[in-house]
PDB file of N, CA, C and O in Angstrom:
ATOM      1  N   MET A   1     -46.616 -64.325  -5.302  1.00  0.00           N
ATOM      2  CA  MET A   1     -48.028 -64.121  -5.522  1.00  0.00           C
ATOM      3  C   MET A   1     -48.277 -62.621  -5.759  1.00  0.00           C
ATOM      4  O   MET A   1     -47.892 -61.783  -4.943  1.00  0.00           O
ATOM      5  N   PRO A   2     -48.908 -62.307  -6.857  1.00  0.00           N
ATOM      6  CA  PRO A   2     -49.158 -60.882  -7.148  1.00  0.00           C
ATOM      7  C   PRO A   2     -50.370 -60.329  -6.406  1.00  0.00           C
ATOM      8  O   PRO A   2     -51.313 -61.050  -6.082  1.00  0.00           O
ATOM      9  N   ILE A   3     -50.311 -59.037  -6.150  1.00  0.00           N
ATOM     10  CA  ILE A   3     -51.454 -58.323  -5.597  1.00  0.00           C
ATOM     11  C   ILE A   3     -52.116 -57.604  -6.763  1.00  0.00           C
ATOM     12  O   ILE A   3     -51.471 -56.816  -7.455  1.00  0.00           O
ATOM     13  N   TYR A   4     -53.386 -57.868  -6.980  1.00  0.00           N
ATOM     14  CA  TYR A   4     -54.137 -57.248  -8.066  1.00  0.00           C
ATOM     15  C   TYR A   4     -55.180 -56.291  -7.510  1.00  0.00           C
ATOM     16  O   TYR A   4     -55.630 -56.437  -6.374  1.00  0.00           O
ATOM     17  N   GLU A   5     -55.560 -55.310  -8.322  1.00  0.00           N
ATOM     18  CA  GLU A   5     -56.643 -54.394  -7.971  1.00  0.00           C
ATOM     19  C   GLU A   5     -57.901 -54.845  -8.713  1.00  0.00           C
ATOM     20  O   GLU A   5     -57.844 -55.214  -9.887  1.00  0.00           O
ATOM     21  N   TYR A   6     -59.022 -54.812  -8.021  1.00  0.00           N
ATOM     22  CA  TYR A   6     -60.294 -55.251  -8.595  1.00  0.00           C
ATOM     23  C   TYR A   6     -61.387 -54.224  -8.321  1.00  0.00           C
ATOM     24  O   TYR A   6     -61.269 -53.388  -7.426  1.00  0.00           O
ATOM     25  N   GLN A   7     -62.456 -54.310  -9.115  1.00  0.00           N
ATOM     26  CA  GLN A   7     -63.665 -53.537  -8.856  1.00  0.00           C
ATOM     27  C   GLN A   7     -64.837 -54.503  -8.916  1.00  0.00           C
ATOM     28  O   GLN A   7     -64.973 -55.276  -9.864  1.00  0.00           O
ATOM     29  N   CYS A   8     -65.681 -54.448  -7.894  1.00  0.00           N
ATOM     30  CA  CYS A   8     -66.852 -55.312  -7.813  1.00  0.00           C
ATOM     31  C   CYS A   8     -67.925 -54.808  -8.775  1.00  0.00           C
ATOM     32  O   CYS A   8     -68.256 -53.622  -8.777  1.00  0.00           O
ATOM     33  N   LYS A   9     -68.463 -55.710  -9.591  1.00  0.00           N
ATOM     34  CA  LYS A   9     -69.508 -55.331 -10.535  1.00  0.00           C
ATOM     35  C   LYS A   9     -70.862 -55.169  -9.843  1.00  0.00           C
ATOM     36  O   LYS A   9     -71.772 -54.549 -10.394  1.00  0.00           O
ATOM     37  N   LYS A  10     -70.996 -55.724  -8.640  1.00  0.00           N
ATOM     38  CA  LYS A  10     -72.263 -55.637  -7.905  1.00  0.00           C
ATOM     39  C   LYS A  10     -72.392 -54.320  -7.149  1.00  0.00           C
ATOM     40  O   LYS A  10     -73.414 -53.643  -7.261  1.00  0.00           O
ATOM     41  N   CYS A  11     -71.356 -53.942  -6.371  1.00  0.00           N
ATOM     42  CA  CYS A  11     -71.466 -52.744  -5.541  1.00  0.00           C
ATOM     43  C   CYS A  11     -70.511 -51.615  -5.948  1.00  0.00           C
ATOM     44  O   CYS A  11     -70.623 -50.503  -5.434  1.00  0.00           O
ATOM     45  N   GLY A  12     -69.561 -51.891  -6.876  1.00  0.00           N
ATOM     46  CA  GLY A  12     -68.642 -50.866  -7.343  1.00  0.00           C
ATOM     47  C   GLY A  12     -67.417 -50.644  -6.465  1.00  0.00           C
ATOM     48  O   GLY A  12     -66.577 -49.805  -6.788  1.00  0.00           O
ATOM     49  N   HIS A  13     -67.299 -51.379  -5.359  1.00  0.00           N
ATOM     50  CA  HIS A  13     -66.166 -51.221  -4.438  1.00  0.00           C
ATOM     51  C   HIS A  13     -64.861 -51.621  -5.124  1.00  0.00           C
ATOM     52  O   HIS A  13     -64.801 -52.661  -5.780  1.00  0.00           O
ATOM     53  N   GLU A  14     -63.806 -50.795  -4.976  1.00  0.00           N
ATOM     54  CA  GLU A  14     -62.477 -51.110  -5.487  1.00  0.00           C
ATOM     55  C   GLU A  14     -61.625 -51.622  -4.339  1.00  0.00           C
ATOM     56  O   GLU A  14     -61.626 -51.051  -3.248  1.00  0.00           O
ATOM     57  N   PHE A  15     -60.890 -52.716  -4.595  1.00  0.00           N
ATOM     58  CA  PHE A  15     -60.077 -53.322  -3.551  1.00  0.00           C
ATOM     59  C   PHE A  15     -58.864 -54.015  -4.151  1.00  0.00           C
ATOM     60  O   PHE A  15     -58.821 -54.289  -5.351  1.00  0.00           O
ATOM     61  N   GLU A  16     -57.869 -54.299  -3.292  1.00  0.00           N
ATOM     62  CA  GLU A  16     -56.679 -55.049  -3.677  1.00  0.00           C
ATOM     63  C   GLU A  16     -56.739 -56.401  -3.011  1.00  0.00           C
ATOM     64  O   GLU A  16     -57.245 -56.535  -1.897  1.00  0.00           O
ATOM     65  N   GLN A  17     -56.211 -57.425  -3.709  1.00  0.00           N
ATOM     66  CA  GLN A  17     -56.205 -58.757  -3.112  1.00  0.00           C
ATOM     67  C   GLN A  17     -54.997 -59.540  -3.594  1.00  0.00           C
ATOM     68  O   GLN A  17     -54.656 -59.517  -4.777  1.00  0.00           O
ATOM     69  N   LEU A  18     -54.358 -60.229  -2.669  1.00  0.00           N
ATOM     70  CA  LEU A  18     -53.266 -61.138  -2.981  1.00  0.00           C
ATOM     71  C   LEU A  18     -53.887 -62.391  -3.579  1.00  0.00           C
ATOM     72  O   LEU A  18     -54.773 -62.990  -2.969  1.00  0.00           O
ATOM     73  N   VAL A  19     -53.434 -62.799  -4.769  1.00  0.00           N
ATOM     74  CA  VAL A  19     -54.060 -63.916  -5.481  1.00  0.00           C
ATOM     75  C   VAL A  19     -53.110 -65.110  -5.513  1.00  0.00           C
ATOM     76  O   VAL A  19     -51.950 -64.978  -5.904  1.00  0.00           O
ATOM     77  N   PHE A  20     -53.602 -66.261  -5.106  1.00  0.00           N
ATOM     78  CA  PHE A  20     -52.848 -67.513  -5.125  1.00  0.00           C
ATOM     79  C   PHE A  20     -53.374 -68.400  -6.240  1.00  0.00           C
ATOM     80  O   PHE A  20     -54.537 -68.803  -6.207  1.00  0.00           O
ATOM     81  N   GLY A  21     -52.541 -68.715  -7.230  1.00  0.00           N
ATOM     82  CA  GLY A  21     -52.925 -69.625  -8.305  1.00  0.00           C
ATOM     83  C   GLY A  21     -54.186 -69.213  -9.034  1.00  0.00           C
ATOM     84  O   GLY A  21     -54.286 -68.090  -9.526  1.00  0.00           O
ATOM     85  N   GLN A  22     -55.145 -70.117  -9.104  1.00  0.00           N
ATOM     86  CA  GLN A  22     -56.398 -69.879  -9.818  1.00  0.00           C
ATOM     87  C   GLN A  22     -57.520 -69.399  -8.895  1.00  0.00           C
ATOM     88  O   GLN A  22     -58.695 -69.462  -9.256  1.00  0.00           O
ATOM     89  N   GLU A  23     -57.157 -68.924  -7.714  1.00  0.00           N
ATOM     90  CA  GLU A  23     -58.125 -68.431  -6.739  1.00  0.00           C
ATOM     91  C   GLU A  23     -58.997 -67.325  -7.342  1.00  0.00           C
ATOM     92  O   GLU A  23     -58.476 -66.427  -8.002  1.00  0.00           O
ATOM     93  N   ALA A  24     -60.290 -67.377  -7.128  1.00  0.00           N
ATOM     94  CA  ALA A  24     -61.216 -66.356  -7.625  1.00  0.00           C
ATOM     95  C   ALA A  24     -61.462 -65.332  -6.517  1.00  0.00           C
ATOM     96  O   ALA A  24     -61.925 -65.699  -5.437  1.00  0.00           O
ATOM     97  N   PRO A  25     -61.162 -64.057  -6.764  1.00  0.00           N
ATOM     98  CA  PRO A  25     -61.368 -63.030  -5.730  1.00  0.00           C
ATOM     99  C   PRO A  25     -62.847 -62.730  -5.515  1.00  0.00           C
ATOM    100  O   PRO A  25     -63.661 -62.852  -6.430  1.00  0.00           O
ATOM    101  N   LYS A  26     -63.175 -62.337  -4.290  1.00  0.00           N
ATOM    102  CA  LYS A  26     -64.531 -61.914  -3.945  1.00  0.00           C
ATOM    103  C   LYS A  26     -64.461 -60.549  -3.286  1.00  0.00           C
ATOM    104  O   LYS A  26     -63.484 -60.230  -2.609  1.00  0.00           O
ATOM    105  N   CYS A  27     -65.489 -59.748  -3.482  1.00  0.00           N
ATOM    106  CA  CYS A  27     -65.550 -58.410  -2.907  1.00  0.00           C
ATOM    107  C   CYS A  27     -65.619 -58.502  -1.377  1.00  0.00           C
ATOM    108  O   CYS A  27     -66.474 -59.210  -0.843  1.00  0.00           O
ATOM    109  N   PRO A  28     -64.732 -57.797  -0.668  1.00  0.00           N
ATOM    110  CA  PRO A  28     -64.758 -57.830   0.795  1.00  0.00           C
ATOM    111  C   PRO A  28     -65.940 -57.053   1.383  1.00  0.00           C
ATOM    112  O   PRO A  28     -66.266 -57.224   2.558  1.00  0.00           O
ATOM    113  N   THR A  29     -66.579 -56.203   0.580  1.00  0.00           N
ATOM    114  CA  THR A  29     -67.701 -55.403   1.072  1.00  0.00           C
ATOM    115  C   THR A  29     -69.019 -56.159   0.998  1.00  0.00           C
ATOM    116  O   THR A  29     -69.748 -56.247   1.986  1.00  0.00           O
ATOM    117  N   CYS A  30     -69.329 -56.715  -0.198  1.00  0.00           N
ATOM    118  CA  CYS A  30     -70.635 -57.363  -0.372  1.00  0.00           C
ATOM    119  C   CYS A  30     -70.542 -58.862  -0.623  1.00  0.00           C
ATOM    120  O   CYS A  30     -71.564 -59.548  -0.656  1.00  0.00           O
ATOM    121  N   GLY A  31     -69.316 -59.382  -0.802  1.00  0.00           N
ATOM    122  CA  GLY A  31     -69.138 -60.811  -1.053  1.00  0.00           C
ATOM    123  C   GLY A  31     -69.378 -61.210  -2.500  1.00  0.00           C
ATOM    124  O   GLY A  31     -69.362 -62.398  -2.824  1.00  0.00           O
ATOM    125  N   GLY A  32     -69.602 -60.232  -3.380  1.00  0.00           N
ATOM    126  CA  GLY A  32     -69.859 -60.515  -4.788  1.00  0.00           C
ATOM    127  C   GLY A  32     -68.673 -61.191  -5.460  1.00  0.00           C
ATOM    128  O   GLY A  32     -67.520 -60.839  -5.209  1.00  0.00           O
ATOM    129  N   ALA A  33     -68.967 -62.169  -6.320  1.00  0.00           N
ATOM    130  CA  ALA A  33     -67.921 -62.913  -7.015  1.00  0.00           C
ATOM    131  C   ALA A  33     -67.642 -62.359  -8.405  1.00  0.00           C
ATOM    132  O   ALA A  33     -66.655 -62.743  -9.031  1.00  0.00           O
ATOM    133  N   LYS A  34     -68.491 -61.465  -8.899  1.00  0.00           N
ATOM    134  CA  LYS A  34     -68.274 -60.875 -10.215  1.00  0.00           C
ATOM    135  C   LYS A  34     -67.463 -59.600 -10.044  1.00  0.00           C
ATOM    136  O   LYS A  34     -67.987 -58.551  -9.670  1.00  0.00           O
ATOM    137  N   VAL A  35     -66.163 -59.721 -10.330  1.00  0.00           N
ATOM    138  CA  VAL A  35     -65.239 -58.595 -10.208  1.00  0.00           C
ATOM    139  C   VAL A  35     -64.431 -58.478 -11.492  1.00  0.00           C
ATOM    140  O   VAL A  35     -64.252 -59.461 -12.211  1.00  0.00           O
ATOM    141  N   CYS A  36     -63.950 -57.293 -11.775  1.00  0.00           N
ATOM    142  CA  CYS A  36     -63.056 -57.127 -12.925  1.00  0.00           C
ATOM    143  C   CYS A  36     -61.728 -56.579 -12.419  1.00  0.00           C
ATOM    144  O   CYS A  36     -61.682 -55.735 -11.524  1.00  0.00           O
ATOM    145  N   ARG A  37     -60.652 -57.080 -13.015  1.00  0.00           N
ATOM    146  CA  ARG A  37     -59.321 -56.649 -12.612  1.00  0.00           C
ATOM    147  C   ARG A  37     -59.038 -55.290 -13.241  1.00  0.00           C
ATOM    148  O   ARG A  37     -59.294 -55.075 -14.426  1.00  0.00           O
ATOM    149  N   LEU A  38     -58.505 -54.376 -12.433  1.00  0.00           N
ATOM    150  CA  LEU A  38     -58.199 -53.028 -12.891  1.00  0.00           C
ATOM    151  C   LEU A  38     -56.750 -52.916 -13.325  1.00  0.00           C
ATOM    152  O   LEU A  38     -55.890 -53.690 -12.904  1.00  0.00           O
ATOM    153  N   MET A  39     -56.506 -51.946 -14.167  1.00  0.00           N
ATOM    154  CA  MET A  39     -55.142 -51.642 -14.587  1.00  0.00           C
ATOM    155  C   MET A  39     -54.500 -50.844 -13.460  1.00  0.00           C
ATOM    156  O   MET A  39     -55.015 -49.792 -13.084  1.00  0.00           O
ATOM    157  N   SER A  40     -53.407 -51.316 -12.925  1.00  0.00           N
ATOM    158  CA  SER A  40     -52.724 -50.639 -11.831  1.00  0.00           C
ATOM    159  C   SER A  40     -51.776 -49.577 -12.355  1.00  0.00           C
ATOM    160  O   SER A  40     -51.137 -49.761 -13.391  1.00  0.00           O
ATOM    161  N   CYS A  41     -51.687 -48.464 -11.638  1.00  0.00           N
ATOM    162  CA  CYS A  41     -50.695 -47.443 -11.955  1.00  0.00           C
ATOM    163  C   CYS A  41     -49.362 -47.898 -11.373  1.00  0.00           C
ATOM    164  O   CYS A  41     -49.304 -48.429 -10.264  1.00  0.00           O
ATOM    165  N   CYS A  42     -48.326 -47.689 -12.112  1.00  0.00           N
ATOM    166  CA  CYS A  42     -47.010 -48.061 -11.603  1.00  0.00           C
ATOM    167  C   CYS A  42     -46.001 -47.009 -12.027  1.00  0.00           C
ATOM    168  O   CYS A  42     -46.191 -46.321 -13.030  1.00  0.00           O
ATOM    169  N   GLY A  43     -44.962 -46.890 -11.284  1.00  0.00           N
ATOM    170  CA  GLY A  43     -43.887 -45.964 -11.618  1.00  0.00           C
ATOM    171  C   GLY A  43     -42.656 -46.745 -11.999  1.00  0.00           C
ATOM    172  O   GLY A  43     -42.489 -47.894 -11.588  1.00  0.00           O
ATOM    173  N   PHE A  44     -41.792 -46.132 -12.782  1.00  0.00           N
ATOM    174  CA  PHE A  44     -40.549 -46.791 -13.131  1.00  0.00           C
ATOM    175  C   PHE A  44     -39.484 -45.746 -13.392  1.00  0.00           C
ATOM    176  O   PHE A  44     -39.785 -44.581 -13.653  1.00  0.00           O
ATOM    177  N   ILE A  45     -38.239 -46.177 -13.317  1.00  0.00           N
ATOM    178  CA  ILE A  45     -37.106 -45.316 -13.645  1.00  0.00           C
ATOM    179  C   ILE A  45     -36.296 -46.059 -14.696  1.00  0.00           C
ATOM    180  O   ILE A  45     -36.018 -47.250 -14.557  1.00  0.00           O
ATOM    181  N   SER A  46     -35.927 -45.349 -15.733  1.00  0.00           N
ATOM    182  CA  SER A  46     -35.217 -45.948 -16.842  1.00  0.00           C
ATOM    183  C   SER A  46     -34.127 -45.004 -17.302  1.00  0.00           C
ATOM    184  O   SER A  46     -34.219 -43.796 -17.083  1.00  0.00           O
ATOM    185  N   LYS A  47     -33.113 -45.527 -17.928  1.00  0.00           N
ATOM    186  CA  LYS A  47     -32.045 -44.700 -18.481  1.00  0.00           C
ATOM    187  C   LYS A  47     -32.429 -44.318 -19.909  1.00  0.00           C
ATOM    188  O   LYS A  47     -32.691 -45.187 -20.741  1.00  0.00           O
ATOM    189  N   GLY A  48     -32.460 -43.022 -20.187  1.00  0.00           N
ATOM    190  CA  GLY A  48     -32.785 -42.521 -21.518  1.00  0.00           C
ATOM    191  C   GLY A  48     -31.536 -42.438 -22.378  1.00  0.00           C
ATOM    192  O   GLY A  48     -30.472 -42.924 -21.995  1.00  0.00           O
ATOM    193  N   ALA A  49     -31.670 -41.827 -23.529  1.00  0.00           N
ATOM    194  CA  ALA A  49     -30.538 -41.646 -24.440  1.00  0.00           C
ATOM    195  C   ALA A  49     -29.451 -40.841 -23.734  1.00  0.00           C
ATOM    196  O   ALA A  49     -29.748 -39.831 -23.095  1.00  0.00           O
ATOM    197  N   GLY A  50     -28.237 -41.260 -23.838  1.00  0.00           N
ATOM    198  CA  GLY A  50     -27.131 -40.549 -23.204  1.00  0.00           C
ATOM    199  C   GLY A  50     -26.949 -40.873 -21.734  1.00  0.00           C
ATOM    200  O   GLY A  50     -26.085 -40.285 -21.083  1.00  0.00           O
ATOM    201  N   GLY A  51     -27.739 -41.795 -21.187  1.00  0.00           N
ATOM    202  CA  GLY A  51     -27.575 -42.229 -19.815  1.00  0.00           C
ATOM    203  C   GLY A  51     -28.308 -41.422 -18.767  1.00  0.00           C
ATOM    204  O   GLY A  51     -28.215 -41.745 -17.583  1.00  0.00           O
ATOM    205  N   GLN A  52     -29.055 -40.356 -19.163  1.00  0.00           N
ATOM    206  CA  GLN A  52     -29.781 -39.583 -18.162  1.00  0.00           C
ATOM    207  C   GLN A  52     -30.985 -40.382 -17.652  1.00  0.00           C
ATOM    208  O   GLN A  52     -31.576 -41.169 -18.391  1.00  0.00           O
ATOM    209  N   THR A  53     -31.334 -40.172 -16.398  1.00  0.00           N
ATOM    210  CA  THR A  53     -32.451 -40.878 -15.787  1.00  0.00           C
ATOM    211  C   THR A  53     -33.764 -40.271 -16.245  1.00  0.00           C
ATOM    212  O   THR A  53     -33.941 -39.053 -16.247  1.00  0.00           O
ATOM    213  N   VAL A  54     -34.683 -41.150 -16.634  1.00  0.00           N
ATOM    214  CA  VAL A  54     -36.016 -40.735 -17.072  1.00  0.00           C
ATOM    215  C   VAL A  54     -37.011 -41.351 -16.105  1.00  0.00           C
ATOM    216  O   VAL A  54     -37.015 -42.569 -15.923  1.00  0.00           O
ATOM    217  N   SER A  55     -37.859 -40.533 -15.478  1.00  0.00           N
ATOM    218  CA  SER A  55     -38.880 -41.042 -14.568  1.00  0.00           C
ATOM    219  C   SER A  55     -40.241 -40.881 -15.203  1.00  0.00           C
ATOM    220  O   SER A  55     -40.495 -39.891 -15.889  1.00  0.00           O
ATOM    221  N   ALA A  56     -41.119 -41.842 -14.982  1.00  0.00           N
ATOM    222  CA  ALA A  56     -42.478 -41.756 -15.519  1.00  0.00           C
ATOM    223  C   ALA A  56     -43.416 -42.550 -14.635  1.00  0.00           C
ATOM    224  O   ALA A  56     -42.995 -43.427 -13.881  1.00  0.00           O
ATOM    225  N   SER A  57     -44.666 -42.234 -14.738  1.00  0.00           N
ATOM    226  CA  SER A  57     -45.699 -42.941 -13.997  1.00  0.00           C
ATOM    227  C   SER A  57     -46.963 -42.959 -14.821  1.00  0.00           C
ATOM    228  O   SER A  57     -47.323 -41.942 -15.416  1.00  0.00           O
ATOM    229  N   ALA A  58     -47.659 -44.106 -14.875  1.00  0.00           N
ATOM    230  CA  ALA A  58     -48.914 -44.195 -15.608  1.00  0.00           C
ATOM    231  C   ALA A  58     -49.947 -43.268 -14.996  1.00  0.00           C
ATOM    232  O   ALA A  58     -50.836 -42.788 -15.700  1.00  0.00           O
ATOM    233  N   GLY A  59     -49.849 -43.006 -13.695  1.00  0.00           N
ATOM    234  CA  GLY A  59     -50.798 -42.123 -13.035  1.00  0.00           C
ATOM    235  C   GLY A  59     -50.707 -40.691 -13.498  1.00  0.00           C
ATOM    236  O   GLY A  59     -51.685 -39.950 -13.405  1.00  0.00           O
ATOM    237  N   SER A  60     -49.537 -40.277 -14.003  1.00  0.00           N
ATOM    238  CA  SER A  60     -49.384 -38.903 -14.456  1.00  0.00           C
ATOM    239  C   SER A  60     -49.471 -38.781 -15.967  1.00  0.00           C
ATOM    240  O   SER A  60     -49.352 -37.676 -16.494  1.00  0.00           O
ATOM    241  N   SER A  61     -49.675 -39.877 -16.677  1.00  0.00           N
ATOM    242  CA  SER A  61     -49.785 -39.842 -18.131  1.00  0.00           C
ATOM    243  C   SER A  61     -51.254 -39.819 -18.529  1.00  0.00           C
ATOM    244  O   SER A  61     -52.144 -39.831 -17.678  1.00  0.00           O
ATOM    245  N   SER A  62     -51.492 -39.786 -19.838  1.00  0.00           N
ATOM    246  CA  SER A  62     -52.871 -39.805 -20.328  1.00  0.00           C
ATOM    247  C   SER A  62     -53.529 -41.155 -20.064  1.00  0.00           C
ATOM    248  O   SER A  62     -54.748 -41.276 -20.180  1.00  0.00           O
ATOM    249  N   CYS A  63     -52.746 -42.165 -19.713  1.00  0.00           N
ATOM    250  CA  CYS A  63     -53.295 -43.496 -19.458  1.00  0.00           C
ATOM    251  C   CYS A  63     -53.808 -43.652 -18.022  1.00  0.00           C
ATOM    252  O   CYS A  63     -54.379 -44.694 -17.701  1.00  0.00           O
ATOM    253  N   GLY A  64     -53.628 -42.672 -17.162  1.00  0.00           N
ATOM    254  CA  GLY A  64     -54.023 -42.779 -15.763  1.00  0.00           C
ATOM    255  C   GLY A  64     -55.495 -43.045 -15.565  1.00  0.00           C
ATOM    256  O   GLY A  64     -55.873 -43.730 -14.615  1.00  0.00           O
ATOM    257  N   GLY A  65     -56.341 -42.519 -16.445  1.00  0.00           N
ATOM    258  CA  GLY A  65     -57.781 -42.733 -16.320  1.00  0.00           C
ATOM    259  C   GLY A  65     -58.328 -43.737 -17.295  1.00  0.00           C
ATOM    260  O   GLY A  65     -59.543 -43.862 -17.447  1.00  0.00           O
ATOM    261  N   CYS A  66     -57.438 -44.465 -17.968  1.00  0.00           N
ATOM    262  CA  CYS A  66     -57.834 -45.430 -18.994  1.00  0.00           C
ATOM    263  C   CYS A  66     -58.601 -46.590 -18.371  1.00  0.00           C
ATOM    264  O   CYS A  66     -58.231 -47.081 -17.304  1.00  0.00           O
ATOM    265  N   SER A  67     -59.660 -47.025 -19.029  1.00  0.00           N
ATOM    266  CA  SER A  67     -60.430 -48.162 -18.514  1.00  0.00           C
ATOM    267  C   SER A  67     -60.201 -49.418 -19.335  1.00  0.00           C
ATOM    268  O   SER A  67     -60.862 -50.429 -19.097  1.00  0.00           O
ATOM    269  N   ALA A  68     -59.287 -49.384 -20.291  1.00  0.00           N
ATOM    270  CA  ALA A  68     -58.974 -50.573 -21.095  1.00  0.00           C
ATOM    271  C   ALA A  68     -58.317 -51.604 -20.214  1.00  0.00           C
ATOM    272  O   ALA A  68     -57.676 -51.256 -19.223  1.00  0.00           O
ATOM    273  N   SER A  69     -58.466 -52.880 -20.561  1.00  0.00           N
ATOM    274  CA  SER A  69     -57.865 -53.939 -19.763  1.00  0.00           C
ATOM    275  C   SER A  69     -56.391 -54.149 -20.093  1.00  0.00           C
ATOM    276  O   SER A  69     -55.686 -54.831 -19.349  1.00  0.00           O
ATOM    277  N   SER A  70     -55.916 -53.574 -21.194  1.00  0.00           N
ATOM    278  CA  SER A  70     -54.504 -53.613 -21.525  1.00  0.00           C
ATOM    279  C   SER A  70     -54.158 -52.411 -22.391  1.00  0.00           C
ATOM    280  O   SER A  70     -55.053 -51.762 -22.933  1.00  0.00           O
ATOM    281  N   CYS A  71     -52.869 -52.105 -22.527  1.00  0.00           N
ATOM    282  CA  CYS A  71     -52.450 -50.974 -23.341  1.00  0.00           C
ATOM    283  C   CYS A  71     -52.828 -51.179 -24.800  1.00  0.00           C
ATOM    284  O   CYS A  71     -53.080 -50.203 -25.507  1.00  0.00           O
ATOM    285  N   ALA A  72     -52.874 -52.409 -25.265  1.00  0.00           N
ATOM    286  CA  ALA A  72     -53.250 -52.686 -26.645  1.00  0.00           C
ATOM    287  C   ALA A  72     -54.716 -52.325 -26.894  1.00  0.00           C
ATOM    288  O   ALA A  72     -55.102 -52.057 -28.032  1.00  0.00           O
ATOM    289  N   GLY A  73     -55.532 -52.315 -25.841  1.00  0.00           N
ATOM    290  CA  GLY A  73     -56.956 -52.043 -25.981  1.00  0.00           C
ATOM    291  C   GLY A  73     -57.309 -50.578 -26.154  1.00  0.00           C
ATOM    292  O   GLY A  73     -58.402 -50.263 -26.625  1.00  0.00           O
ATOM    293  N   CYS A  74     -56.401 -49.663 -25.782  1.00  0.00           N
ATOM    294  CA  CYS A  74     -56.754 -48.239 -25.855  1.00  0.00           C
ATOM    295  C   CYS A  74     -56.107 -47.505 -27.011  1.00  0.00           C
ATOM    296  O   CYS A  74     -56.536 -46.403 -27.351  1.00  0.00           O
ATOM    297  N   GLY A  75     -55.084 -48.084 -27.627  1.00  0.00           N
ATOM    298  CA  GLY A  75     -54.458 -47.473 -28.784  1.00  0.00           C
ATOM    299  C   GLY A  75     -53.413 -46.414 -28.496  1.00  0.00           C
ATOM    300  O   GLY A  75     -52.943 -45.768 -29.433  1.00  0.00           O
ATOM    301  N   HIS A  76     -53.025 -46.203 -27.248  1.00  0.00           N
ATOM    302  CA  HIS A  76     -51.965 -45.230 -26.936  1.00  0.00           C
ATOM    303  C   HIS A  76     -50.631 -45.885 -26.923  1.00  0.00           C
ATOM    304  O   HIS A  76     -49.622 -45.224 -26.679  1.00  0.00           O
TER     305      HIS A  76
END
């Protein structure tokens, strides 16, 4: 079961919630059911050309403040 990040459209509170199947998340602060899923920052390590380790994080890139719902939505 994945943990997703959400923002409540009613009060603006950002929260994380473990989601089971088709379960609809609700804001833990105000109980609002209208929430939008946020793009989570994640880090990864990958092998670059020649085998050297390359580290990156969405939080440190230009995409860290992106409000698009997917990478295809922002054009980067």
